[in-house]
C-alpha positions as CSV (number, residue, x, y, z in Angstrom):
1,M,43.3,261.9,235.2
2,S,40.8,264.4,234.1
3,E,37.3,263.5,233.1
4,A,35.3,265.1,230.3
5,V,32.3,266.9,231.5
6,D,29.2,267.5,229.4
7,T,28.4,271.1,229.8
8,L,25.4,271.1,227.4
9,D,21.9,270.7,228.8
10,N,20.7,268.5,225.8
11,G,17.1,268.7,227.2
12,K,17.9,266.5,230.2
13,N,16.7,266.9,233.7
14,K,19.0,267.2,236.7
15,D,19.0,263.4,237.1
16,G,20.2,262.9,233.5
17,K,16.9,261.7,232.0
18,E,15.2,263.4,229.1
19,G,11.5,264.2,229.2
20,I,8.9,262.4,227.2
21,G,8.5,265.4,224.9
22,E,12.2,265.5,224.1
23,F,12.1,261.7,223.5
24,I,9.2,262.0,221.0
25,R,10.9,265.0,219.3
26,H,14.2,263.0,218.9
27,T,12.2,259.9,217.7
28,R,10.4,262.0,215.0
29,E,13.7,263.5,213.9
30,E,15.2,260.0,213.5
31,L,12.2,258.8,211.6
32,D,12.5,261.7,209.2
33,K,16.0,260.4,208.4
34,T,14.8,257.0,207.4
35,T,13.8,255.9,203.9
36,F,11.4,253.1,203.1
37,P,11.6,250.9,200.0
38,S,9.1,251.5,197.1
39,S,6.5,248.8,196.3
40,E,8.5,247.9,193.2
41,D,11.6,247.2,195.3
42,V,9.6,245.1,197.7
43,R,8.0,243.2,194.8
44,N,11.4,242.5,193.2
45,T,12.9,241.3,196.6
46,V,9.9,239.0,197.2
47,I,10.4,237.5,193.7
48,I,14.1,237.0,194.3
49,V,13.4,235.2,197.6
50,I,10.7,233.0,196.1
51,V,13.0,232.0,193.2
52,N,15.8,231.2,195.6
53,V,13.7,229.1,197.9
54,I,12.4,227.1,195.0
55,F,15.9,226.6,193.6
56,F,17.4,225.5,196.9
57,A,14.4,223.2,197.6
58,I,14.9,221.4,194.3
59,Y,18.7,221.4,194.7
60,L,18.5,219.8,198.2
61,F,15.9,217.3,197.0
62,L,18.2,216.2,194.3
63,I,21.2,215.9,196.6
64,D,19.1,214.0,199.1
65,Y,17.8,211.6,196.4
66,A,21.4,211.1,195.1
67,W,22.6,210.2,198.6
68,V,19.8,207.7,199.1
69,Y,20.6,206.1,195.8
70,I,24.3,205.9,196.6
71,L,23.7,204.5,200.1
72,E,21.3,201.9,198.7
73,A,23.8,200.8,196.1
74,F,26.5,200.6,198.8
75,T,24.2,198.5,201.0
76,W,23.4,196.2,198.0
77,V,27.2,195.7,197.3
78,I,27.9,195.0,201.0
79,N,25.1,192.5,201.1
80,K,26.4,190.7,198.0
81,I,29.9,190.6,199.4
82,A,28.6,189.3,202.8
83,G,26.3,186.8,201.0
84,L,23.1,188.0,202.5
């Protein structure tokens, strides 16, 4: 089988490592490609998260309260049947 050989230098030394200068240059190039959300996007996302947390907290509280009520009623019925 034949192996593909990289004939380009790509800024690497003989041992295959790139220098610190090349690393910083590549890092800056990648950072230039990134985009950051605007403050309005961040604010809207935070509001959505807070509303969801409140909604699920209330939902889970109600489900928990309902289960407690159901289990207490079940225990009461079992006690009445058992004569306790």
